[in-house]
Structures are given as C-alpha cells and as structure tokens.
N, C-alpha and C positions, 0 to 999 in steps of 0.2 A: 504494500500500500504506500502511496506517495506520502501520506501523513506521517509515516514512520521514518522516512528518509531525512537525513540531516539537511539543514539549509545549505544553499550554495552561495559562495562569495560572488561578487560582481564579475570577476574574471572567469570563474567557473560557469556562470550564466552565459557569458559571451561565447566561451568555448562550447558549451552544451548547445547553444543556438546553432553553431556551425555543424555539430554532429547531427542535430535534428534536420538541418537543411540538406546535408549530404546523404543521410541514411546510413547504410553500411559503408564503412570507409576505413582507411588506414590512418595512422597518426600523421604520416607524411602528407596525406591529403588535407587533414585538418590544419596542419602547419601552413601549407600553401594557401589555403582559403583564408586563414586568419591574416597572414602576412600580405595579402592583397590590399588590405585596408589599414593595417597597423603592424609595425614590426615588433616582434617579440622573440626572444631566444627559443630555439627549438627545445632545449632542455626544460624551459619553463612550461611550454605547452605540453610536453610529454608528462611532466610532473602533474599538471592540472588534470590531464586525461587519467593518470593513475589514481588521483584523488577522487575523481568522478566515478571511476570504477569501484573503488573501495566504498564509496558512499551509496552505490547501487543505482546510479543514474545511467551508466553504460555497461555493456557486457561484451565479452569476447565472442566472436563468431568462429566456429570451427572451420579451419582452412588447411589446405595442403601447402600453401605458400609459406615462405620463410617469415614474412611480415605478418604481424597480428592484424586482424580485421576487427573493427568495433561496430557496435550498433546501439542505438538508444534502448535502454531497458524500460523506460517509462515515456509516455507521450508528452509532447509539449503542452497539450490541452490539460492533461491532469496536473502537471506542475503549475501551469498558468492559473488554473482554478484555485489551487492551494495558495499560491503567491498572492493572488488578488484578494482572497479571503483574509490573509494575514495583513495585507496593506490596508484594507477597509477597517479591520479590527484595530490595528496599531496606530494608524495615522488619521483615521476619520471617525474614531469613536464608535465603530461598528455601524455607521450610518451610510448606506448606499446613496441616500439623497445628497449627502455632503460631497460624495465622489462626483455625482453627476453635476451638481452645482459648480464644483471646481472646474470640471472639464468644460462646461458650457461657458463659464465666465473667463477662465484663464487660458484655455488652449485655443489655437487658431483652427477652429472647426470650419470646414467648408459647408456650403449649402447642402451638398450631397450627404455629408456627415450628419447634419442636423435633420435632414429629411429621413435618413435611416433611423435615427433616434426616435423621431416622431412616429414612424411606422411601427417600430418595436414596442413603443409605449401603447399605441392603439391596439396592437395585437394582444398585448398583455391585459389591457383593460377588457377586451372582448372575451378573453378566457375567464376573467373574473366574474362576468355576468351570468 
C-alpha cells in the first residue's frame, strides 16, 4: 500500500517522475533523461534510484542483460493521491475549499482550466442530487 511507503524527498520525486515517464528503463536511461534538463552526477542519480528501490517505489525487472532494468512499483496516481491528501491536510487545514480558493486566486489558470473546473463542479453537484 502507498500509505505505508516512506515519503520521498524532492529529488526522489523528480527522479521517480522520470521513471514513471519512461516505464521500464535502465539507470542509464534515467540519467540521460534527467540530464537533458538539469545536470546531476551519475552516482547521485544511481544512489537516488537505490533509495527509491529500498523505499518500495521501484523494483527490478528480471532480465538477461548485464544492466539492471527498473520499473515503477506503484503508480503515479496512487502516490499523487496520497501526496495531495497530505498537502491538503498539512498546508490547508484539511480544507479542499482552501486549495481551490488558492488555485483560482493565485495561479495563472487559463479559461480552459476554469471551464474544466466549472464542468467538474457541475458534474459533482449533479451526482449529489
């Protein structure tokens, strides 16, 4: 269960995001993908990958290749839901309304974003009736 996994650091979150995007991959592929946007020592990225494996976020894929293959052990959605719940609880006093208020007032939402929010709210209201 995701609830039982230890939290990830910001760097672990960034590296995990790359693993989610790549799917099954090698550490060399993760390093290459990360270093397209920001340079980080290979040993640092390999250490982060090892930590993510110890924490249960990634697992080894059986292979006949010399190089280890990795894959996500949990989905981005499951971790995202837990992280959002923790964020709402910790920073917004458990109030989803405060989250939406912040997003609408402080973030640069496009008209499309606002229309999507309106539609989601209407759909939710229809379910409640």
